[in-house]
PAZAZA-134063 format. One record per residue (C-alpha): residue in one letter; x, y, z. Coordinates in steps of 0.5 Angstrom, whole numbers, padded with zeros to 4 digits, always signed. Layout:
aXYZ ...
//
This chain:
x+0492-0070-0329 x+0498-0068-0325 x+0494-0063-0321 x+0486-0062-0320 x+0487-0055-0324 x+0489-0060-0330 x+0483-0065-0329 x+0478-0059-0330 x+0482-0056-0335 x+0482-0062-0339 x+0475-0064-0337 x+0472-0062-0344 x+0476-0067-0348 x+0473-0072-0343 x+0466-0069-0342 x+0461-0074-0339 x+0467-0079-0339 x+0466-0083-0332 x+0472-0087-0332 x+0476-0080-0333 x+0472-0077-0327 x+0474-0084-0323 x+0481-0083-0324 x+0481-0076-0322 x+0478-0078-0316 x+0482-0083-0314 x+0488-0079-0315 x+0486-0072-0312 x+0480-0074-0308 x+0473-0070-0309 x+0475-0064-0304 x+0481-0062-0308 x+0477-0062-0314 x+0472-0058-0311 x+0477-0053-0308 x+0481-0052-0315 x+0474-0051-0318 x+0472-0045-0313 x+0479-0042-0315 x+0478-0042-0322 x+0471-0039-0321 x+0474-0034-0318 x+0479-0033-0323 x+0478-0027-0328 x+0480-0031-0334 x+0474-0033-0338 x+0476-0040-0340 x+0478-0042-0333 x+0471-0040-0331 x+0468-0044-0336 x+0472-0050-0335 x+0470-0050-0328 x+0463-0049-0328 x+0462-0054-0333 x+0466-0059-0329 x+0462-0057-0323 x+0455-0058-0326 x+0457-0064-0329 x+0460-0068-0323 x+0454-0065-0319 x+0447-0066-0323 x+0447-0074-0323 x+0451-0075-0330 x+0455-0080-0326 x+0454-0086-0321 x+0450-0084-0315 x+0456-0084-0311 x+0460-0079-0315 x+0455-0074-0315 x+0454-0075-0308 x+0461-0074-0306 x+0461-0067-0310 x+0454-0065-0308 x+0456-0066-0300 x+0462-0061-0301 x+0459-0055-0305 x+0455-0052-0300 x+0461-0051-0295 x+0466-0050-0301 x+0465-0042-0302 x+0463-0044-0309 x+0456-0041-0308 x+0459-0034-0306 x+0464-0034-0312 x+0458-0035-0316 x+0455-0030-0313 x+0460-0025-0314 x+0460-0027-0322 x+0453-0025-0322 x+0455-0018-0321 x+0462-0019-0326 x+0463-0014-0331 x+0463-0019-0337 x+0456-0021-0339 x+0458-0028-0340 x+0460-0029-0333 x+0454-0026-0330 x+0449-0031-0335 x+0453-0037-0334 x+0453-0036-0326 x+0446-0035-0326 x+0445-0042-0331 x+0450-0045-0326 x+0446-0044-0320 x+0440-0046-0323 x+0443-0053-0326 x+0446-0054-0319 x+0439-0054-0316 x+0440-0052-0309 x+0433-0048-0307 x+0437-0043-0302 x+0440-0040-0308 x+0434-0037-0311 x+0435-0031-0306 x+0441-0030-0309 x+0438-0029-0316 x+0432-0025-0313 x+0437-0020-0310 x+0441-0019-0317 x+0434-0019-0321 x+0433-0013-0316 x+0439-0010-0317 x+0440-0010-0324 x+0433-0009-0327 x+0434-0002-0330 x+0442-0003-0332 x+0442-0010-0335 x+0436-0012-0339 x+0438-0018-0342 x+0439-0022-0335 x+0433-0021-0332 x+0429-0027-0336 x+0434-0032-0335 x+0434-0030-0327 x+0427-0031-0327 x+0427-0037-0330 x+0432-0040-0325 x+0429-0037-0319 x+0422-0041-0321 x+0426-0047-0322 x+0429-0047-0315 x+0423-0044-0312 x+0417-0046-0315 x+0412-0040-0313 x+0408-0038-0319 x+0404-0033-0315 x+0411-0029-0313 x+0414-0031-0320 x+0408-0027-0324 x+0409-0021-0319 x+0416-0021-0321 x+0414-0021-0328 x+0410-0015-0327 x+0415-0011-0323 x+0420-0012-0329 x+0414-0010-0334 x+0414-0003-0330 x+0422-0002-0331 x+0423+0006-0333 x+0426+0004-0340 x+0422+0001-0345 x+0428-0004-0347 x+0428-0006-0340 x+0420-0007-0340 x+0421-0011-0346 x+0425-0017-0342 x+0418-0018-0339 x+0416-0022-0345 x+0421-0027-0346 x+0420-0028-0338 x+0413-0030-0340 x+0415-0034-0346 x+0419-0038-0342 x+0414-0040-0337 x+0411-0046-0338 x+0405-0048-0338 x+0403-0041-0339 x+0396-0040-0336 x+0391-0037-0341 x+0387-0031-0338 x+0388-0028-0331 x+0394-0023-0329 x+0398-0025-0335 x+0393-0023-0340 x+0391-0017-0337 x+0399-0015-0337 x+0399-0017-0344 x+0393-0012-0345 x+0397-0007-0342 x+0403-0008-0346 x+0400-0008-0352 x+0399+0000-0351 x+0406+0001-0349 x+0410+0007-0351 x+0416+0003-0353 x+0414+0000-0360 x+0418-0006-0360 x+0415-0008-0354 x+0408-0006-0356 x+0408-0011-0362 x+0411-0017-0359 x+0406-0016-0353 x+0400-0016-0359 x+0403-0022-0362 x+0404-0026-0356 x+0397-0025-0353 x+0394-0027-0360 x+0398-0033-0359 x+0396-0035-0352 x+0389-0034-0354 x+0390-0039-0360 x+0393-0044-0356 x+0388-0044-0351 x+0383-0046-0356 x+0381-0053-0358 x+0385-0055-0365 x+0378-0054-0369 x+0376-0047-0366 x+0382-0043-0368 x+0380-0044-0376 x+0373-0042-0374 x+0374-0036-0370 x+0379-0033-0375 x+0374-0034-0381 x+0369-0031-0377 x+0373-0025-0375 x+0375-0024-0382 x+0368-0024-0384 x+0366-0019-0379 x+0372-0014-0380 x+0373-0015-0388 x+0380-0018-0387 x+0382-0020-0394 x+0389-0023-0395 x+0393-0017-0395 x+0390-0015-0388 x+0391-0022-0385 x+0398-0023-0387 x+0400-0016-0384 x+0396-0019-0378 x+0400-0026-0378 x+0407-0022-0378 x+0411-0024-0373 x+0415-0018-0370 x+0422-0018-0367 x+0422-0022-0360 x+0426-0020-0354 x+0430-0026-0355 x+0431-0025-0362 x+0434-0018-0360 x+0439-0022-0355 x+0441-0027-0360 x+0442-0021-0366 x+0446-0016-0361 x+0451-0021-0359 x+0452-0023-0366 x+0455-0016-0368 x+0457-0014-0361 x+0464-0015-0359 x+0465-0012-0353 x+0464-0016-0346 x+0459-0012-0343 x+0453-0007-0346 x+0448-0002-0343 x+0441-0001-0345 x+0443+0005-0349 x+0448+0000-0353 x+0441-0004-0354 x+0437+0002-0357 x+0443+0004-0361 x+0443-0003-0364 x+0435-0003-0365 x+0436+0004-0369 x+0440+0000-0374 x+0435-0005-0375 x+0429-0004-0380 x+0426+0002-0378 x+0419+0000-0374 x+0413+0003-0376 x+0412+0009-0372 x+0412+0010-0364 x+0417+0011-0359 x+0423+0007-0358 x+0424+0009-0350 
//
């Protein structure tokens, strides 16, 4: 712990260790530790960035004694940290953008929601994996359901299908997700979208939300009645119950195979083209 940077670099080995943090504060003080974290967030080195945001999050969100948390939180607004994280929201590496958004949410300063809203507006059509996370953190920082649903609607109007598809993860991440109303109308529209992956997941999600809105006894009766009316046998029911690839699945699978630090919507479409062929329809 010879320097504040050394404290931050070794924090992962002492994670949530209050004695370690107390010793670091006694030796360096909160201001020096925060200044070091800001310098590391500004660093182009991913490992240093990760160490810094982990440290800042943990010392500032209430994991340690109240006096420790308050000492750090009092310094953050004037430290330059928020501006440094704001720049990371536009970094050339997706990991940095994603972690910056997550850190803004965890730190829980409501005024930072506006920073995330600006990035959402800038990156909707170029960075489809980021908007669901931005929307989640924006809603956490600024609880305004009406504005939240408007942003999801706007996301679902993106020109490219793989960008519109991101709206479904944003819907799933919204809990509780109210049945009916504007969200059901949006899903009803997306069920007919020209992008087949979006169309399939929208249908599945809409059916799921409808089932969840019923009492525990009603789904079985409703599904049995539907089978009688429409002649659904076991094969038809199995097809109806098939769960399509969700947008969240795309993100997980894509980063499992994608080795570059960043991506484009075209990379996502190329990845989808290598998956099991969809059952017809457009992929744009």
